[in-house]
N, C-alpha and C positions, 0 to 999 in steps of 0.2 A: 834940872832936866831929869835927873834920876829920881828926884820927888815925885815929879809928875807921872813918870812911868810906873813908880810904886802904887801911887794913887789910882792909876788907869788899871793896873793889874788887880787891885781890890776890888774896884769898881764891877771889873768883868767877873771876878770870882763870886762876888756878891749876886750880880745877875744870873750866873749859872746856878748858884744855889737857889736863888729864887724860882729859877725855870725848872730845876728839879724838883723841888716842893709842889710847884704848881703842877708838874708832870704826875707826881705821887697822888696828888689830890683828884686829878683827872681820872686817873687810874682806878683809884677808890671808888670816885662816883661812877665810873663806868661799870665797876664790878657790882656795885649796888643796884645800878640801873638793871643790869643783867639778871641779877637776882630777883629782883623785883618784877621784871618782865617774863622771867621763867614761872615765878609764881602766880602771876596773873594769868600766863597761858594755861597753867595747870589747872586754876580755877575756872577758867573759861571752859576748859575742856571737860571738868567735872560737871559745870552747868550745862553744857550741851549735852552730854551723856544723860543727865538726869531729865532735862527737856525731852529728848529723844525717846528715853524710857516712858514718860508721861504721855507723849504725843502717841505712841504706840498702844498705851493703856486706854487713851481716850478713842483712838480709832477702833479699838476692839469693842469698847463699850458702845460706840456709835453704830457698830455692826449688831451687836446684840440688841440694841434699842429698835434698830430697824427691822431686826427680825420678830422681836416681841410686838412691834406696832402690826407687822403684816398678820402675825398670830391673832391680835385682837380683832383685827378687820375681818379675818376668816370667821372667828367665833361670832363677831357681830351679825355676819352675813347669815350664818347658819342659826342665829338666834332668830333673826328677821323672818327665815325661811320657816322656822317652826311655828312663829306667830300666825304666819299666812297658810299654814297646812290646811286649815279648813277651806279656805277658799281655793286652793290648788285642787283640793279633792272634789270640790264642787264643780270646777271648772273641768276636770276631767271626767268626772261622773255623769254630766248630762249628755256629752257625746257618746259615751260608751252605752249608756241606756238606749239611746238612739239608734245605734248601730245594731244592738242586741234585737231590739224591736224590730226593725226592718228586715235583718237576716230571718227571724222567723216568719215574717211575712212572706219573704221569697220563697221560703221552703213550702208556703200553702198557695201561692200564687198559681191561678188557673191559665194564665196567658201570659205571653212575653212581654206584652206593653207593661203590665203591672210590675213585673220582675226588674224590667229595666229602670222604672220609676223608682222603685225600691233601692236598687244598687245605686243609683245616682244620688239618693238621699244619703246612702252609707258612705259613698265617696265624699260627700260634702262634709259630714260629720267626722270621718277620718281626718280630712284636711284641717278641721278646727281642732281636732285633738292634737295633731302633728304641730299645729302653730303654737298652741299652749304648751306643749313639751319642750319645743325650741326655745322659746321665750324664757321656760323656767332654766334651761340647761345654760343659757346666756346669763341669766342672773346669779346664778351659783358658780359661775367658772372663777377660778383662781388665778388665772395666768397673768402676764404682766399688762399694763393699761395699754391700751388700743385707742387712738384718738380717731374719731371719724366725724364727718358732718352729719348732725343729727337735728332733726325738727323736735322743738319741745314739746309741742301739742302732742306728737306722736309718742315721745317717751312716757308723757304722763298717762296716756291711753293704755299704753302696754303695762305700766306700773299699776294702774287701777286693775287690770285684768287679773291680777292676784288679791287684790285687796277689798274691791268693793263688797263682794258678797261677806267676806270676813267681818268688814266694817258695820255694814247694816244689819246684820244678822245678829251679832253676838255683842255689839256695842252701841246699838241703837243710835247709829250714827249716819246723817245724811250727807251725800255728796252734792256741791253745787260746783260745776266746772266751768270756767269761763276762758275760752280760747282767743288767742289774738286774732285779728281781721284777716291776716295772712300769715305764712310760714315764717317762723322764728328760727333760724338754723344756726346752729352753734358748733365749733369744733371741740369735742369732749371725748373721754371716755365714758359711752353712754351708760355702762353698768355703775361706774362710780357715781354719777348723778342719780341713777335709780335707787342706788343703796342709800344716798343721803335723803332722798325723796320719801322713801320707806320709813326711814327713822322719823322724819319730820311728820308724816302722816299718823304715825302710831303715837308720836308724842301729843299730837292735836287731839287724837281720840281719848288718849288717856287723861287729857285736861279737862275733858267732860264727861264725868263718869255717870252723869244722868242722861248725857246724850246730847246731841245738837248737831249742828251742820259745820261741815269742814269746807271751806271755799278754797277752790284751787285756780289760780290764774296764771295764764302765760302771756308773755308780752316783750316789748324791747325798749329799752331806756339807754340812749346813747350807744357806747360801743359794747353795751351788755344785754343779753338776752336774760329774762327773769322767770323764776317759777316761785309765785306767793302761795304759801299754805297758811291759812287763817283758820283759828277756833273760836268758839263763844265760851270759853272756860273763864276761870276767874284772874286771869292776868299773872303776871311776873312782878313781884316786888323788887325794889331798887338792889336790895342787898343780895338777892338771889340771881339778879340779871348779870351782875359782875363776875358770878362764878360760873353760869350754865354751861360755857364751853370748856371748862377745867375737865381733865380727865377724872373719872371715878367720882365726880359729884353729881348727886342726884338726890331728888326731895321725894323719891319714892320710899315705901316702907321696905324695911330689910327683906332681902331676898325678891324683891319685885323689879329690880333694875340695877345695871351695873354702872351706870353712870358714864357709859362710853359712847353712846349713840350720837350726842350732839357734838363732842370733840372729835371723833373718828369722822364725822360728815363735814365738819369743818376743814379737816384735813384732806379729804377728798376733792372739797371744792378747790381748795388752795392749790392741790395738785395739778388741777385742771385751768389754772389761772384766775379762778374766781373767788367767791366768799359768800359768807352767810351774814345777814344782818337781821335784827329783830327789832320790831315796835310793839310795845305792849302798854295798855292801861288797866290798872287794878278793877276788877269787876267788869272789863269788856272785852276781855280776850286778848289773843296775842297774834301777829303775823310773822312768820319766818320768811325771808325772800332769799332764794338762791341766785346770786348774781354770776352769770355765766357769760365769758366773753364770746362775741360774735365772730370773732376769728382768731387764728393762731397768733401767738406773740412773734412778732417780727415779720409777719405776713404783709407782704407790701400791696395787696388787694384793697 
């Protein structure tokens, strides 16, 4: 009996020792886990801090890029206005000459009927001059995008108001305008699309150094309205075609182009939910198409 009790005591002691050893191992393992966890937490905090700093830097860089793009757009717009200066001067000069001439006639008119008729002509020409200046101010505005319902044929007409004389007189370019049979109305920032259209028309003219015809067509295709600008130039080769919308890419001689026109035009179209496509054949010219949504994104109409 005593022997059994001693054996039981030894077994109990052994189990207690095993439990103590197991407990110490668990404590050691727990300390190791805590140390590893603290290390991981510190590492994660360091990673978070680094990523947060990088995110702030990316956001700051993004803001700078947006500001840079806005400045490029302003510069591109002012460059286009500079190219159109001849046309603008022509459009302003003609009404001014008429106003001056009729004003002189009024001073010499012998009866009231003639004076009234001359004053009516002056009023008409002053209205024409005001219309030109208002469109010019609209085109040159630099404020935030404003979406409005716009008829594409009307947009083309207003754009050509500044360009037609410039193209026909200085570039020996003829314009062939084909309008859709009915109104094609899109919800866009009118000035954005005009700016893109000016760039495409100027490019079409530059593609024909010896002169030729630029065909401008408006119409609708599915959910999009379109404005096509076609030239009779030498076309675009496959290698160049892959790069034409890249910023600063240009095939013009140094000093004659920034390489921003097409890339900015593409951004302007995309900002309005549209895009630019191009079809071309070497030796047969190119057609650039402005695709513009006929209604706002999410519009249930």
